[in-house]
N, C-alpha and C positions, 0 to 999 in steps of 0.2 A: 086626936092625932097631934103629934108634936111637929110643928112645921120648921124645917131646917134647910129650906131651899131658897134662901133669900138672895143669892147671887143671880137667880133667874127672875124672881119677883119678890119683893118684900111683902110679908103678911104676918100679922095683921097690919093695917095702916093706923096711924094715929086717929083718934076720934075726930080731930079737927078736919082731917081730910074727908071723912065721910060726911061731916056737916057741910063742908064747902061744896061738895058734889051735890048734895041734896038741895042746898040753897040755890045753886046754879040751875038746877032742873026745875025749881018751882018759882024762883023770883026773877031769874034772868032768861026766861024762855024765848029769847029772840036773837036774831043774828047780830053780833057786834060789828060795828062799822059799816052796816048796810042800810040803815034807816035812821030817820031823825026823831022817831017817837021815843017816849020815855023809857020803855022797856029795853029797846035797842041801846039807848044811851047808857042805861044802868049796866047792861052786859059789857059794853065797851069799857066802862070805868073799872069793872071788876077784872076784866082781862088785862087791862093796862097795869092794875095794881099787882097782879100776879107776875106779869112780864117784868116789871120794875124790881120786884123782890128777887126773881131768878137772876136778873142782870147784876144786881148788887152782889149776890152770892158768888158769882164767877168773875167779878171785876169787869163787867161789860157795860155798854150803854143800852138802855131799853130798846132803842130803835134797831140795834144790832143783835137783838135777842129774838130768835125765830122759834115758834112752836112747830114741832114736827110730830109724825106719827109714833116715832120711836128713835132709838139711836141709829139703827140701820138706815132709816130714811135720812137722818141728818148726815151720816157719812156719805151716802150716795150723792146728796146735794153738793157736799164739799169736794169729794173726789172727782166726780164727773163735771162739776163746775169749773175745775182747773184743767180738764182734759183739752189737749190740742195735738195736732199731728206731731209725732216724734217725741211726745212727752214721756219722761221717765219718772217712776215713783219708787220710793224707798220705804220699806216696811220691815218690822222686826219678825223674828221667827216664833213669836208666841201670839200672833194676831188672831182675832176672831174672824169667822167667815164674813162678818159684816164689813171687814176691810179687804180681805184677800179676794173675795168673789167679785166685787165691782172692779178692783184693780186688774184681776185676771181677765175679766170681760173686756176691758179696755185694751189689754195686750193682744187680744184677738182681732183688734181693729188697728193694729200698727203701732201701738204704744208699747212700753216695756216697763218692767219692774225688777228690783233686786231685793232679796231678803237678806238682812244682816243678822248676825248672831248676837243675841242679848246675853247678858251675864249679871249675876248678883253684884259684880263689881261695876259701879257706875262708870269709872274711867274706861274700862275695857269696852263697855257697851258703846260709849261715845266714839271711841277709836274705831270700832268695827263699823259704826254707822258712817263715819267720815270717809272710810275707804270705799263705801258704796256710792258716794255722790259723783255724778257725772255732769258735764256741761248741759245736759238735757234734763236734769232732775228738776222737777217743779215742786215736789212736796215730799217731806218725810212724814209718815203716818205711823203712830204707835199707840198702843194701849197705855193707859195710866197704870194698870196692874192686870196681870194675866188672870183669866178666870178659871184656870186649872190648878196652878200652884200658888197663885197670889203674888208672884214675883212682881215687884214694883220697878218701873222704869224711871231713869233719872231725867225727869221732865225739864228741870231748870237748865241742866247742862246741855241737853239736846236742843232746847230753845236757843241757847247761846250759839250752838253750832249752826243752826238754821239761819239765825240772824247774820252770822259772819259769811255764810255761803249764799245768802239772799234767796233762800227757798222757803216755801210755806211750811209751817209746822202745824199739823193736824193731830189732835189728841182724841182718841176714843176713851172717853171718861166713864163708860158704862159701869165698870167695876171699881171706879175710884171716887166718883162724885158722891158727896155726903160722908165720905170716910177720910179722904186725903185732901190736903190743901191744893186746889187746882184753880188757877186764875189766869186770865188774859194778861194781867199785870206782871206775870212772871215770864213774859215773852212768847207765850203760846199765841198763835195767830187765829186758830179755829178750834173750839171745843165742841165736840159732839157727845151727847149723853142721853141716856134713857131717863124717863121720869119715874118709872115704876120700880126702880131698884133702890139704891141708897138715898134717893130723894123722897121716897115714901109717897109718890104720887100714884095715880091709877095707871093700869095698863092702857096702851094706846096713846101714850104721851112721851115726848122727847124734846130735846132742845138743840139748836145750833146757835152758838155764840161766836161772833167774829170781831176782830179789831178793825176790819175794813181795809186792811193793807193789801189784800189779794182779792180783787173782784171775782165773783163767781157767776157763771152762766146759770140761768134757772133750769132746774130739772123738769119742770112742767110750767105751763102757762094757763091763765084763766082769769076768772073774775076775782078782783081784790077789793072792790068797793071804792077804789081810787083810780084816778086818771081813766075813767071809763070811756072817754071819747077817743082814746088811742087804741089802735089795734096791736100795739106792742106792749110787752110786759113792763110794768114800772121799773125804773132803775133803782129806786130807793127801797131801803129795808124798813120793816120786815116784809112789806107787801110783795117784794120781788119773789119771795119764796113761800108765801102763804096764799096760794091760789085756792079759791073755793072756801067754803065755811070751815073754820077751824073747829077742833074738838073743844068747844067752849066749856062744858062742865069739867073736862079733863084738865084744861089749862088752868082753870080757877082752882081746882083741887090740887094740882101740882104746886101752885103757889103756897097753898096751905102746908104741903109736905115740906117744901123748902123752909118755910117759917118754923116748922117743928125742928128741923135739923139745926137751924140757927139758934133756936132757944136751947136745945139739948147740947149743942156745940159739936163740931166735927171731932175735936180732941177727945171729948168724953165718950162719944159713940165708938170711936176707934179704939180707945183704951179698953172699953168694955168687951168689944168683940175680939180683940187680940188676946185678952185674958182667957176668954172661953176657948179660943183656938189652941193656945199654948197648953191649957189644961187637957183638952181632948187629945192633942198629940202625945202628951205624956202617958195618958191612959191607953191609947191605941198601940203605942210602941211596946207596951208591956204584954200585949196579947200575942201569943205565938201564931205565926202564919199571916199576920196583918202587916201590910206594907204601907207606910205613910209617905206621901209625896209633898212635903212642905218643909221649909226651913224656918217657919215662923217661931218655933220654940227656941231656936238658937240665935236667930237674927231678926227679931220682930220689926226692926226699922226698915228692912228690905222687902217685907212681904205685907200684902193686904190680907185681911182676915177671911181666908177660905182654906179648907183642908181637904185634899184629895187622898183617898186611900183605896186599897183593894184587900179582899179577904181571901187568902189562899189562891186557889185556882178558879174560884167562883167568878164568872163573868160579872162585870160591874152592873149591867142591866138587871141580871138576876138577883144580885145582892141587894140592889136598891128596891126591887120588887118584894123580896122577902122582908126587908126592913119595913117596908110599907105595911105588910101584913102584921108586923109587930107594933105598928102605931107611929112610924116615923116617916116624914116626908123629906127625902133627899133625892138628888138627881144622880143617875148613873148614865154612863156613855161617854161620848166624845165632847159634849158641851159646846158643839159648833166651833171647835177650835182644833182642827186636825194638825195644824202646824205645831202647836204646843205639845200635842200628844206624840207626834213624831220625834220631837226633841227629847221628850221624857221617856220614850220607849214604850208607850202604852197605846199606840195606834190601833192595835188589834184587840185590846181588852177594854179600853176606856178606864174611867175611875168612878168611884162613888165620891160625891162632893158634899161636904158639910159647909154650910154658909149661914152663920148666925145673923141676928139683927139686934137692934137696940132693945128689943123686947125678949130676947132669948135669955134663959136663966141658967145658972151653973147646974141646978138640979136636972134640967132637961139634957144638958150635956153629959152628965154622969149617967143618966138613964140610957142615952144612946150608946155610950161606951159599954155598958152592961149588955145591951142588946147585941152589939157587935161581937163581944166575947162569947155569948151564947151561940150566935150564928156560926162563929168560927169553930167552936167545939162540935157543933152538929154537922158540919160539912167535912170533917176529917174522915 
């Protein structure tokens, strides 16, 4: 099988990630931060090394770097941690359900939200966002890049807007981390991301990184191994948001994934994946009946490396299933992003999504294009 579903989860992982996981399971088989014996201390040191590496990558402090179950978990901590009576949230029209669902849930409890229109033109996006800010707005939440078309958001400009309006800026970096330069040093207040996508960590890992300017209420409480005499959750990070035993092997392996990205460099990985996407777009656009939903071939600086497409009238779920039978792993459907599909006009059909990784080759991309051409001919 040729795996091309890396926007959902990268596969394969670098060898160093597998090695880090195995080492954590065999050498650090104790709870970090819970005991004073040698194995627990070794686990604590390994987790801290991973935490420090992740913090450095995103311009954060290690103590403000929280390990989570995934990006959705991190976003729920951030969004619900800012919730208060009458709070208003602002989000873009290409957000993943990991953003829209928790915000919509809060709206059912007396809060509110506004969806602003995004645009490939950064200035227009910022202007549209500014129009949605109200006196009750507590946060602007947006993706670093959409997971359907790859449209990038102007993070630096939106961060400046939020700073001037004194509202929290939360970035869903699930589709940008490891590919795009995303840092708290650029004015972002909170970064939420998955560990299992562009950071090449295991599934069941994620990160919340904060500059500490906007205190958050904890989403859950419990044992942290610290301040155990108190019945209230610790105020200090990361303990405030890490109740219970963390995914220790996952956290350590995630650090190895981040180190892989650092060594390969974000710039090199992005250039490689953009080249593959542009090449695929050119081949797909030459196939009669295939519709491509991406501008990466004409404006690569405004798009992250994913390509969505449809084959004639074939439902995207059926198209991806047939491509699977031909040896290709791609995702079909709505990609948990109904807002983006509504904007694109594909809410009823969904799309087939090609998402390469650092390990995808030009030959694999050409083979996919040939398979799509064959499928297109056979479905007429």
